[in-house]
Structure formats: structure tokens, C-alpha cells
ZAFILO-609786 format. One record per residue (C-alpha): y, x, z. Coordinates in pm, whole numbers, plus 32768, in hexadecimal, padded with zeros to 4 digits. Example, Ala and Ser with C-alpha at 12.3 -4.5 7.8 and 13.67 -1.06 7.14 Angstrom:
BEGIN
Y/X/Z
7E3E/84CE/830C
7F96/8557/82CA
REM end
This chain:
BEGIN
Y/X/Z
42DA/6025/8396
42CE/5F63/820C
4406/6015/81CD
4393/615A/820F
425C/6141/815D
431A/60C4/802D
43EB/61EC/804F
42C7/62CE/8072
4235/624F/7F10
4384/624F/7E62
43AF/63D6/7ED3
420E/63FD/7E5B
4255/6370/7CFC
43A1/6453/7CD0
42F2/6568/7D40
41C6/6524/7C35
42D9/64D6/7B20
436B/663B/7B88
422A/66E0/7B4E
420A/662C/79EA
40C2/65A4/7A9C
4007/64BF/797B
3F8C/63E7/7A91
3FC0/6390/7BFB
3F0E/629D/7CD4
3F94/61BD/7DF3
3ED9/6101/7EE4
3FBE/5FB1/7F24
3F06/5EAF/802C
3F83/5D5C/7FF4
401D/5DC3/7E9B
402E/5C77/7DF0
40A2/5BC9/7F1B
41CC/5CB2/7F44
4225/5D0F/7DE0
423C/5BFD/7CF0
4251/5D00/7BBE
41D4/5E46/7C35
4245/5EDC/7AEB
43AA/5EA0/7B7A
4368/5F9D/7CB3
42B5/60A4/7BC4
413F/6027/7BAA
40DC/6045/7A51
3F86/5FCB/7A6C
3ECF/5F0D/7B90
3D76/5F59/7BC8
3CC7/5E63/7CBB
3BB5/5E9C/7D74
3A98/5D6F/7DAD
3973/5D41/7E5F
38D6/5BD7/7EEA
3950/5B2D/8006
3802/5B59/8100
383B/5CCE/809B
39A3/5CE2/80C8
3947/5C66/8228
384F/5D43/824C
3913/5E73/821E
3A2F/5DFA/82D2
397D/5DA8/8435
38B8/5F0C/8431
3A16/5F97/8459
3A78/5FF7/85AC
3B64/5F05/8681
3B02/5E10/8578
3AB2/5CA0/85CC
3A73/5B62/8523
3BB2/5AD5/859E
3C88/5BE7/8585
3BDA/5BE4/83F2
3C01/5A57/83B9
3D89/5A9C/8406
3D97/5BE7/8305
3CFA/5AF4/81EF
3DDE/59CF/8207
3EDD/5AB0/81B7
3E49/5B41/806F
3E34/5A88/7F18
3CC3/5A08/7EAB
3BFC/5B12/7E31
3BD3/5A61/7CE1
3D57/5A34/7CE0
3D97/5BA9/7D35
3C9E/5C2E/7C1C
3D50/5B1D/7B18
3E87/5BD1/7B3D
3E16/5D3C/7B2C
3DF0/5E1D/79F8
3CB4/5EAD/7A35
3BA2/5E49/7B5F
3ABA/5F1B/7BF3
3959/5E73/7C7C
38FE/5F18/7DD5
37D5/5E28/7E31
36BB/5F13/7DC6
361E/5FE0/7EE5
3662/613B/7E26
37BC/6197/7DB4
3756/61F1/7C4F
37AD/6094/7BB9
390E/60C6/7C5D
393D/620F/7BC8
38D9/61DC/7A73
39C8/6091/7A60
3AF4/615A/7B0F
3AAB/6273/79DC
3AC8/615A/7905
3C38/610F/7968
3C8E/6273/796E
3C0A/62B7/7810
3CCF/617F/777A
3DF0/621E/783B
3DD6/637E/77D1
3EEE/63BF/76BA
3E26/649B/75A9
3E76/6609/7598
3F0C/669D/7494
3E5E/67F5/741E
3EEE/693D/744C
3E7F/6A88/73FF
3FB3/6B31/7476
3F2C/6B0C/75D2
3E78/6C1B/766F
3D39/6BB0/7740
3D65/6B7B/789F
3C0F/6AE9/78E5
3AB8/6AE3/788E
39AE/69D9/78CC
3828/6A08/7891
372E/692B/7848
35C6/6959/7900
34A6/68A8/788D
342E/697D/772F
3590/6A60/7759
354C/6B2C/7897
33CA/6AC6/78BC
32CB/6A43/77C9
32BE/68C6/782F
3141/688D/7831
30C1/69B1/7931
3146/6935/7A5E
310A/67B3/7A31
2FB3/680A/7A01
2FB5/68C7/7B18
3052/67CB/7C36
2F9B/66BE/7B8A
2E6B/6763/7C36
2EDA/670B/7D8B
2F18/65BD/7D2D
2DBC/651B/7DA8
2DEC/65C0/7EF0
2F64/654E/7F4B
2ED3/63ED/7EFA
2DA0/6408/7FFD
2EB7/64A3/80F1
2FBA/63A0/80E0
2F0E/6284/8040
2DC6/6274/8101
2D7C/60D9/8084
2DE1/6130/7F0A
2D1F/627F/7F04
2BD6/61C7/7F9E
2C0B/60B0/7E6D
2C2F/618C/7D6F
2B16/6242/7D97
2A53/6384/7E5C
2AA7/6491/7D44
2BD1/654A/7CCC
2B70/64C1/7B86
2B4F/635A/7BC7
2CA9/6349/7C9B
2D33/63DD/7B7C
2CAE/62D8/7A78
2CF5/61E4/7B7B
2E75/624F/7B8A
2E75/6219/7A25
2DE1/60C3/7A38
2EE6/605D/7B0F
3019/60DA/7A58
2F89/5FCA/7931
2F1B/5EB6/7A35
307D/5EB7/7B06
3153/5DD2/7B0E
3287/5E33/7A34
33F6/5DF8/7ACD
34F5/5D8D/79E6
35E6/5EAC/7A84
34E0/5FC8/7A0A
35D2/600E/78D8
36EB/6058/79AB
3625/615D/7A74
3568/6201/7955
365D/6316/7963
35E3/6374/7AD5
345E/6407/7ADF
3470/63F5/7C37
34E9/6294/7C73
33E7/6218/7B7A
32B7/62CC/7C42
3343/6249/7D79
3367/6103/7CDB
31D7/612F/7C78
3155/619D/7DBA
3228/60A3/7E6A
3166/5F89/7DAC
300B/605D/7DBB
303B/605A/7F4B
30AF/5ECE/7F7C
2F6C/5E95/7EB7
2E89/5F34/7F72
2F23/5EF8/80D8
2FB0/6051/80FA
310D/6083/8185
3244/609F/807D
32AF/61B6/812F
3187/627B/8101
31BC/6256/7F9E
3320/6309/7FBB
3292/6407/8088
318F/6460/7F6E
3282/6442/7E70
3363/6522/7F46
322C/662E/7F66
31E1/6630/7DD7
335C/6687/7DB3
3352/67A3/7E7C
3218/6849/7DFB
329B/6807/7C8E
33C5/68D7/7CFA
32EE/69F7/7D6C
3207/69A8/7C4F
3323/69FE/7B33
3392/6B41/7C14
324B/6BF3/7BB3
3276/6B98/7A58
33D9/6C19/7A35
3433/6CEE/7903
3466/6E25/796E
35AB/6E73/789C
365C/6D36/7940
36C2/6DD3/7A93
3748/6F29/79EC
37F7/6E26/78DB
3891/6D75/7A19
3914/6E8B/7AC4
39AE/6F3A/7982
3A54/6DEB/7935
3AE4/6DAD/7AB4
3B3D/6F20/7A7D
3C49/6EDA/797D
3D07/6DE1/7A59
3C3F/6CAA/79C8
3BB9/6B8E/7AA4
3A4A/6B4F/7A4B
3992/69EB/7AB6
383F/692A/7A18
38A1/67F4/7970
3710/6770/794E
3688/65FE/78EB
356B/6663/79B9
3520/665C/7B4E
3507/67BD/7B6E
35F0/67EE/7CBC
368F/6914/7D3D
35AD/6A21/7D94
3511/6B7B/7D89
35CD/6CB1/7CD2
3684/6BC3/7C1C
36F4/6B06/7D05
37AE/6C23/7DC7
3859/6C90/7C9E
38E8/6B4B/7C12
3A5E/6ABF/7C81
39BA/696F/7C59
3895/68A9/7BE7
38A3/672B/7B31
376F/666A/7AE4
37A1/64F8/7A26
375F/647C/7B90
38A3/650F/7BFF
3988/6473/7ABC
38B0/6334/7A88
3897/639D/7901
37BE/6495/7823
3843/656C/7732
38B5/6568/7618
39D2/644F/7701
3B03/64C3/776C
3AA2/64A3/78C8
3A0B/65B6/78DC
3B07/66A3/7862
3C26/65E4/7921
3B68/663C/7A63
3B49/67C1/79DD
3C9F/67E2/797F
3D15/6742/7AD8
3BEF/6824/7B98
3C99/6944/7ACF
3E04/68FB/7ACA
3E1B/6936/7942
3E8B/685F/7828
3D92/67EC/773F
3E06/6915/762A
3DAE/6A2F/774B
3C2F/697B/7782
3B22/6A40/76D7
39B4/6989/76ED
3857/6A33/76AF
373C/6959/7667
35FD/6941/75A8
363B/67DD/750F
372C/67D2/73A7
377A/6676/7405
378E/664C/7598
382E/67B2/75CB
389D/6824/74BD
3949/6717/73F4
398B/6643/757C
3A69/6780/75AC
3AF0/67A7/7456
3B85/6647/7458
3BFD/664A/75B4
3CC3/6749/7545
3C33/686C/75C8
3B7F/69AC/7528
3A04/69BD/751F
38E3/6AAC/74D3
3799/6A54/748E
3695/6B06/7510
3552/6AEF/7458
343A/6BCF/7529
339C/6AAE/75B5
336B/69AD/7480
3413/6859/74DA
32FC/6762/74CA
3422/661A/74B8
33BD/654E/737B
353A/6509/736B
3548/6672/7324
34A4/6674/71CC
35B8/6582/7138
360E/6614/7001
3778/6551/7030
37BE/6682/7144
3819/678B/7058
3920/66C2/6FBC
39E0/6687/710C
39A8/67F1/7168
3A4A/6853/7028
3B95/679E/70AF
3B7E/6886/71CA
3B7D/69C5/7102
3C11/6AD7/71F0
3BBD/6A2B/7338
3A65/6A5E/7355
3947/6B87/7347
37E9/6B98/734E
3717/6C9A/7421
35C4/6CE8/7447
35C3/6D51/75B5
36BB/6CE6/76B8
36CC/6E5D/770E
37DB/6E42/75DE
38B8/6D44/766C
39DD/6E27/7758
39E3/6EEF/75CA
3A47/6DBD/752A
3B41/6D29/7644
3BEC/6E71/765C
3C3F/6E57/74CA
3CBB/6D0A/74D7
3DBA/6DA1/75F6
REM end
């Protein structure tokens, strides 16, 4: 079997090189046990996945037809985890119950490996990505609307916690704020700051555990909240947005969402877009490159063929421009980000003259993009 697997891997990598892909990944069991020097086998960077021994054993024994004896035999043929991770170029820790931390660590590896793109104004746009909050809808109204439902969600999913927080909506809302201040903070939390939903799951799991509610009920609460938030945003969608997306698609462009928020694909916009990428999906927030790398992969375009549209100068406009894409700044819903008030941004923008535009409304976006074609 192994010679066939090796041949198949070689064919896969040869095909990736022929397509001039910037990155190709292969999953190699027993890599260090079978390859003394991975680079001699066409592997430039080794990423090892690791977790604690007890967690590894729990996961393995949950697989069909796996027995303790069979697992012990498999582990005996492997390098100890500490030795394996010491040999690797990068390590992703998968101990956390949520995938958010591992996604963030993987994104950091992708970011380090990504070759800086050179802007090329001669390239016609092939794809447009749209920020969501304060670009296609005002951020605050849908959030306020869905926050009104939170006390009821807590009562339904976490009855013990609700009883401890108080009888009224006001007392529950105050109790949740107090819990955020009082709850134990974990060392890993900086690694999940990009994923609002993961942070919310951790918050409610800790609350559930402190009051004797089931942690899986906390996950259900968050899933319910996310679904309601998606529905709420559709009610506030800018009426010009569906028309703008349709015009861009009619022009032959791929159109997708790229957001730092946790709004999920739904409603009129969800039906129109070709792809939808949240920071939780890519492991990083704009202005970092993984968001834009994922967008190019989804659209099948090069950085210079991408146009990103958003409200934030720091995150959307300069994030896209520094990545090698073009950008359109939409000012209809004023950005409330402190970083966008930095006077140094103007000097940075000056270096990208001709590669970005400023519009009052998303309705103007198709015309700007057509002018760059």
C-alpha cells in the first residue's frame, strides 16, 4: 500500500505545481517515522497537530472498531508527541473543545507562508468581496433587536442559571454582564478572539457549569442566538445591496462576503452570494491576510483581481490594499472603530493612489468596478 500512497502523493504535488498553486497540503501519517528529512520528499513545511494524551485516547477510542489493544499497538509505532512536535516547523493545539483555537493557529501558519503579492493595476477584477456590518447594514439595530431575545433564551436553555440571575429580563441582562466580569478567564482566550461565536460558547458553557446546567444546552443557546441574529440582519439589509450584487454577478464577477463578525449566510443576501467567509471560518480577522487569501481561493482569482468593499479604513480598505487587492470604501454607515481615526492612515492610503475609491453608498460599487475592468 505504501508505494501506491507515495506515488499518489507525488502525482498530487506535481499537479499542484503545474497549476502554480502557492500552497498544497498533504496528510502524512507517521511522517517522521518514515521520512528522516521531509524536505527530501518535497515537503517544505511540517505542521504537527497535537493534543494531550488522555484526549487523544478518548478521541481514538470513539472511532468505530477501535479497541484499547489496537490503539496501544498504533501508538507504539509512533514517536512520542513531544518528540514529534519538536521536529515540526509549526504546531496546532487541538485540546480546546471548540475548533476556534486550532483554526487561529492554522491561520497564523498560512499567514507566515503566504508570499507577498505585488499589486498589478493591469489586472481586471474577477471577484468582489463585501464586508457586512456597517457596509451592507447598520451594525447596531440588528444587534439590539436580537439582544432583546437573550433573557428568554437563557430561561429556555439554562433554567438553573436563569433562576440564579433573577426573575426579570433586566436582572438577567445585568447578571450576564456581572458574569462576564466575574467568570474565570482562560489563557487560551486570546487565541479565539477572532471567533465571536466561540467566545460566546465559552461564556455560556462556564455559566452553565457554574449553575448545574448542561454544557451542551449552552451550545444550543448559542446556536439559537446565531440563527436569530442571521434573521435579524436580513430585516436591516440595505435595499441597494441585492441590486448591487446582482449587477456585479451579471458582469461575470464572483461575489462573496468577508466579515469579521459572526453573521452567518441567510436571507436575501445569502441566496445571492457565491461564498460567505466569517473570521471564524478563516481563523483571523481583517486586516490580516488569511481572510483575503480564503476569498481568493473561493473566487478562483489572484489578489490583483480582487476588489474588497467595506466601511473600515484600517480593516477593509488598507487590509485589502496591503494584500495586493483593490478596495472601495463605503461611508454610508460611519465606522465606529477607533483605529479608523488614526491620522497615519491617510499617509498609508496615499501610497495606493488609483487602487481604491470612496463611495457614499453600495449602489455605486458596480460602476467603480466596471471602471477598473
